[in-house]
Each structure stands twice: as structure tokens, then as C-alpha cells.
C-alpha positions in Angstrom: 23.8 -0.2 18.9 21.6 -3.0 20.1 23.6 -5.7 22.0 22.7 -9.4 21.6 22.7 -11.4 24.8 24.6 -14.7 24.6 21.9 -17.4 24.8 22.4 -21.2 25.5 20.7 -22.7 22.4 20.1 -26.4 22.0 21.6 -27.5 18.6 20.1 -31.0 18.4 16.6 -31.5 17.2 14.4 -31.5 20.3 11.0 -30.7 18.8 7.7 -32.5 19.5 7.2 -33.1 15.8 9.4 -34.9 13.2 12.0 -33.0 11.2 11.1 -32.2 7.6 13.5 -33.4 4.9 12.5 -30.6 2.5 13.3 -27.7 4.9 16.5 -26.2 6.1 16.5 -25.5 9.9 18.7 -23.2 11.8 18.8 -21.4 15.2 18.8 -17.6 15.1 18.5 -14.7 17.6 17.2 -11.2 17.4 16.7 -8.3 19.8 13.5 -6.5 20.7 13.3 -2.8 21.5 13.6 -3.5 25.2 17.0 -5.1 24.6 15.8 -8.6 25.2 17.4 -11.2 23.0 14.9 -13.7 21.5 15.7 -17.2 20.3 14.0 -18.6 17.2 14.0 -21.6 14.8 14.2 -20.4 11.2 12.7 -22.8 8.6 13.7 -22.2 5.0 12.5 -24.2 2.0 15.5 -26.1 0.5 16.5 -24.8 -2.9 14.1 -22.0 -2.7 14.7 -18.9 -4.9 14.2 -15.6 -3.0 13.0 -13.2 -2.2 10.5 -15.2 -0.2 7.3 -14.3 1.7 8.0 -14.7 5.4 6.0 -15.6 8.4 6.7 -15.2 12.1 4.9 -17.7 14.5 4.5 -17.8 18.2 2.2 -19.5 20.8 0.4 -21.0 22.5 0.5 -19.1 25.8 3.0 -20.9 28.0 4.4 -23.1 25.2 7.8 -23.0 23.5 8.8 -23.0 19.8 9.6 -26.7 19.9 5.8 -27.4 20.2 2.9 -26.0 18.1 4.5 -22.8 16.7 7.4 -24.8 15.3 5.1 -27.3 13.7 3.2 -24.5 12.0 6.4 -22.8 10.9 8.0 -25.9 9.5 4.8 -26.8 7.7 4.6 -23.3 6.1 8.2 -23.6 5.0 7.4 -27.0 3.4 4.8 -24.9 1.4 7.4 -22.4 0.2 7.4 -19.7 2.8 10.4 -18.7 5.0 9.0 -19.2 8.5 10.3 -18.5 12.0 9.0 -19.8 15.3 10.2 -17.8 18.3 10.1 -18.1 22.1 8.6 -14.9 23.6 10.6 -12.8 26.2 11.2 -14.4 29.5 10.4 -18.0 28.3 12.0 -20.9 26.6 15.5 -20.2 25.2 14.9 -16.5 24.9 16.4 -14.0 27.3 14.7 -11.6 29.8 14.7 -11.5 33.6 13.0 -12.4 35.8 11.8 -15.6 34.1 8.3 -16.7 33.3 6.7 -13.3 33.1 4.2 -12.1 30.4 3.4 -8.6 29.3 0.7 -7.3 26.8 3.3 -4.7 25.7 6.5 -6.7 25.6 4.9 -9.7 24.0 3.3 -7.6 21.3 6.8 -6.1 20.8 8.2 -9.6 20.4 6.1 -10.0 17.3 7.3 -6.6 16.0 10.9 -7.5 16.7 10.4 -10.7 14.7 9.2 -8.5 11.8 12.3 -6.3 12.3 14.5 -9.4 11.9 12.7 -10.8 8.9 12.6 -7.5 7.1 16.4 -7.3 6.8 17.1 -10.9 5.7 18.5 -11.1 2.2 16.1 -13.9 1.2 13.0 -12.2 2.4 10.8 -9.7 0.6 10.1 -7.1 3.3 6.8 -6.2 1.7 5.5 -9.7 2.1 5.6 -10.5 5.9 2.8 -12.1 7.8 2.4 -13.5 11.3 0.6 -16.5 13.0 -0.4 -16.4 16.6 -1.6 -19.5 18.4 -3.8 -19.5 21.5 -2.8 -16.6 23.7 -0.4 -15.4 21.1 -3.3 -15.0 18.7 -4.5 -12.0 20.7 -0.9 -10.7 20.7 -0.8 -11.2 16.9 -4.0 -9.1 16.5 -2.5 -6.4 18.7 0.7 -6.4 16.7 -1.3 -6.2 13.4 -3.2 -3.2 14.7 0.1 -1.5 15.5 2.6 -2.6 12.8 1.8 -1.6 9.3 4.6 -3.9 8.0 2.5 -6.9 8.8 0.5 -7.6 5.6 -1.5 -10.6 6.8 -2.3 -12.3 10.1 -3.6 -15.7 11.0 -4.8 -16.6 14.5 -5.4 -20.2 15.5 -7.5 -21.2 18.5 -7.1 -17.6 19.8 -7.3 -16.6 23.5 -8.0 -13.0 24.5 -5.6 -13.0 27.5 -6.9 -9.6 28.7 -10.5 -10.8 28.8 -9.8 -14.2 30.5 -7.7 -12.5 33.2 -10.1 -9.7 33.9 -13.4 -11.6 33.6 -12.6 -15.3 34.1 -13.6 -18.1 31.7 -16.9 -17.5 30.0 -16.9 -14.1 31.8 -18.1 -15.8 35.0 -16.1 -13.4 37.2 -16.9 -10.2 35.3 -17.5 -7.9 38.3 -15.6 -5.2 40.0 -15.7 -7.2 43.3 -14.4 -10.3 41.6 -11.5 -8.4 40.0 -10.8 -6.7 43.3 -10.4 -10.1 45.0 -8.1 -11.2 42.3 -6.0 -8.1 42.6 -5.8 -8.5 46.4 -4.5 -12.0 46.0 -1.9 -11.1 43.3 -0.6 -8.1 45.3 -0.3 -10.2 48.4 1.8 -12.6 46.3 3.9 -9.7 45.2 4.7 -8.7 48.7 5.5 -12.3 49.7 7.7 -12.7 46.6 9.6 -9.5 47.4 10.1 -10.6 51.0 11.5 -14.0 50.0 13.4 -12.7 47.0 11.9 -15.3 44.7 8.7 -15.6 42.7 6.3 -18.5 43.2 5.0 -20.5 40.2 1.3 -20.8 39.5 1.6 -24.4 38.3 1.2 -25.8 34.8 -1.3 -28.4 33.6 -2.6 -31.0 36.0 -0.8 -34.4 36.4 -1.7 -36.9 33.8 -4.2 -38.4 33.7 -6.3 -35.5 34.9 -8.9 -36.0 37.7 -12.4 -36.8 36.5 -13.9 -33.7 38.1 -12.1 -31.1 36.0 -13.5 -29.6 32.8 -12.9 -31.4 29.5 -10.7 -28.6 28.2 -8.4 -29.0 31.2 -8.2 -32.7 30.3 -7.4 -31.8 26.7 -4.5 -29.4 27.9 -3.1 -32.1 30.1 -3.3 -34.7 27.4 -1.2 -32.5 25.2 1.3 -30.9 27.5 1.9 -33.8 29.9 2.3 -36.6 27.5 4.9 -37.4 24.8 2.5 -35.9 22.3 3.4 -32.4 23.4 5.6 -32.4 26.5 8.7 -30.3 26.4 11.2 -29.7 29.2 11.2 -25.9 28.7 7.4 -25.5 28.3 5.8 -23.7 31.2 2.5 -25.5 30.6 4.3 -28.9 30.7 6.0 -28.0 34.0 5.5 -25.4 36.8 3.7 -22.8 34.8 4.0 -19.0 34.9 5.1 -17.0 37.9 2.0 -16.4 40.1 2.0 -12.7 39.2 3.3 -13.3 35.6 0.1 -12.4 33.8 -1.1 -9.7 36.2 -0.9 -6.7 33.9 -3.5 -8.2 31.5 -6.1 -7.5 34.1 -6.4 -3.8 33.1 -4.7 -3.7 29.7 -7.1 -4.8 27.0 -5.0 -5.9 24.0 -7.8 -5.9 21.3 -8.8 -2.2 21.8 -7.9 -1.2 18.3 -8.4 -4.4 16.3 -11.2 -2.7 14.5 -8.6 -0.5 12.8 -6.6 -3.4 11.3 -6.4 -2.7 7.6 -4.4 -5.7 6.6 -5.9 -9.2 6.0 -6.8 -11.4 9.0 -7.9 -15.0 9.1 -9.1 -16.3 12.4 -9.4 -20.1 12.8 -11.0 -21.8 15.7 -12.4 -25.2 16.6 -16.2 -25.1 16.7 -16.3 -27.4 19.8 -13.5 -25.5 21.6 -14.3 -24.1 25.0 -12.4 -21.0 23.8 -14.3 -20.4 20.6 -16.2 -17.5 22.1 -12.9 -15.5 22.1 -12.6 -15.7 18.3 -16.3 -15.3 17.6 -16.5 -12.1 19.7 -13.1 -10.7 18.7 -14.0 -11.2 15.0 -17.4 -9.5 15.4 -15.7 -6.5 17.1 -13.0 -6.4 14.5 -15.4 -6.1 11.5 -18.3 -4.2 13.1 -18.8 -0.9 11.2 -15.3 -1.3 9.9 -14.3 0.0 6.4 -11.6 -2.8 6.5 -14.0 -5.7 7.0 -13.7 -7.2 3.5 -10.4 -8.9 4.0 -11.3 -10.4 7.4 -12.5 -14.0 7.8 -13.5 -16.3 10.7 -13.2 -20.0 9.9 -14.7 -22.4 12.4 -13.6 -26.1 12.1 -16.5 -28.5 12.7 -16.1 -30.9 15.7 -12.6 -29.6 16.5 -11.5 -28.8 20.1 -9.0 -26.2 21.3 -6.0 -28.4 21.3 -6.9 -30.2 18.0 -5.5 -27.1 16.3 -2.2 -27.4 18.2 -0.8 -30.4 16.4 -3.5 -32.5 14.5 -2.3 -31.9 11.0 -5.4 -33.6 9.5 -7.5 -31.0 11.3 -5.4 -27.8 11.1 -6.5 -26.2 7.7 -3.0 -25.7 6.3 -4.3 -25.5 2.7 -6.5 -22.6 3.8 -3.7 -20.9 5.6 -1.4 -21.4 2.6 -3.9 -19.9 0.2 -4.6 -17.0 2.6 -1.0 -16.0 2.8 -0.4 -16.5 -1.0 -3.4 -14.2 -1.7 -2.3 -11.5 0.8 1.5 -11.5 0.8 
């Protein structure tokens, strides 16, 4: 029998967004197939009559459920869905040792474990479960949708392909065997040093606020979110010291979107047209529908004049009406 780890869960409201008066909120835990206990916030519409369609939400990469994913989940609950925002393995209030690691496999499994949990809740219709992945967890959501036939609909918002950016750099500027070899050399040297010292170094989160003038605009956008009251959270990796230096190493040679072309269920990909990261969604969508017999229920929605972080928390820009309609039509 799966054993649940005892987690220290904060009971007071500590989100970066205000609490809704029309939604019931509670802390829950569930276990993935690796035995890691995950912490989540469950949002249920008050006075809702079940069984309900349910949605699991996670992301961005390096964030916690008290930030963007919680905002998305609570908003979807306000619209009548049962929604759950969870911290991935090794981060936030979830279990897993060592801390601050990421894994293409385990983090895809985290989404599947969320579906496990939702599938057995009395107030949930197990045939009507969807997922939302934000930023780096958008790529993990597509990977989960390609693997888990219980997922009937998937939304990605401001999606990052973490395999691509780790292996090729931003805008594919380091897409060569030599560049990857240098990256691997540096990461493996860090592994040796960490093992010698018995402690992992941290890669650093966002830059201090305000960001220096000579950094790209998207770095300034990240800093303006993660390092200010707008989005700062004490447990967020991006708000503080970031991932372990070798935390994302396995993404270098483990492409997570290999079989997205075989996703049969509905997918809505949303991205800001002005976002530095928009090419991730454009290219992933093109690959997903190319020569696919399942292209008819796939859609790419580009939001005019929106940046990457606008889709984190700007509720006048995030197309919640569109997301609502998408899930109602496909769950």
C-alpha cells in the first residue's frame, strides 16, 4: 500500500492572489508512483452539485502553487470546475529528496498522480478530467497528455519546452554538439564538487529587483513578477535561490514532446504574441498537428501584445472565458 509522507502544510492563506468568496479551499496530499507525497490546494465551487469536471494545474517552472497555478485553479473553480493546484516533486510543500530537482519523467508523473487523485474523489466525474500546465509545466502537461488516456483536455499557457531550452539554449542559439558538450562538462564538474562537499549548490533565481539595464526584457519581466509583492513567495525557487545547479540536467537529452503528435484528446495552447518564449508554442503546435489524424481538436491561441509573464497573473489578459469554454466543450 502506498504510504503518505507527513508534510508540513501551511494552513493560513498565503497566496499571491486574493481568496475567492465563492470557492471552498482545502489542503490535500496525494502520492505519485515513486512514493513522493505531493501537496496541493483543492478549490471546489461552493454549493456545487457533483459529479464535477476536474482540472489539475501546475507551473510555472520554479514556481509554487501559491502563485500562478493557484490563481488559475481558483478562477476555474469560480466557473464551476473542481480544480487543484499542486507543487511538483522536490519543490514547495511537496515531498521528495534532495530538494529543488526537476525530472522529465517524475514531473510528468506528478500530473498523472494528480489525475489518480482526482479520479477517485466522490465529487469528480472521472471521465471529465483535464489539466493546465503553465510555462515549463506546459511541456510536462503535453507529455502527460500523450501518455495518459484519462486526460480528456489539456491547456498550456505561455508554454516552455524545457528539453529544447536546456539542450539548445534560448532561441536555439547554442544548438551544437560542442555547445552541449561544454554544458555537460560544467554540469558534471558541479556534480563531482557537490558529491565531495555533500551539498548541492543552487543556480540562483531571478535577478535582484530592479534588474540591471543590460539584461533582456524578458529577464526584467521575470524579476518584476518573482521579486516583487506582485508574485514573490517564500517557497518559490524563482523568487529565491533557484534550482539546484544540476537540477534540470536530465532535460538535456530527454525530449519531452517526442510523441505529442499522437495526442488524441483536445489541446488548447495559449501564448502571448510578444513573449520571448512564443516560439516554443508555435513550433510545438506545428509539430503536434503536422500530418496528424487528431489535429481537428487542437488550437493555438496567440494573445496580441501580451508578454510571457502577462499570462501569469493579469486576469484581464488571461483568456479565462476561452479556457472555460474549451473545457466545457471537451470534458
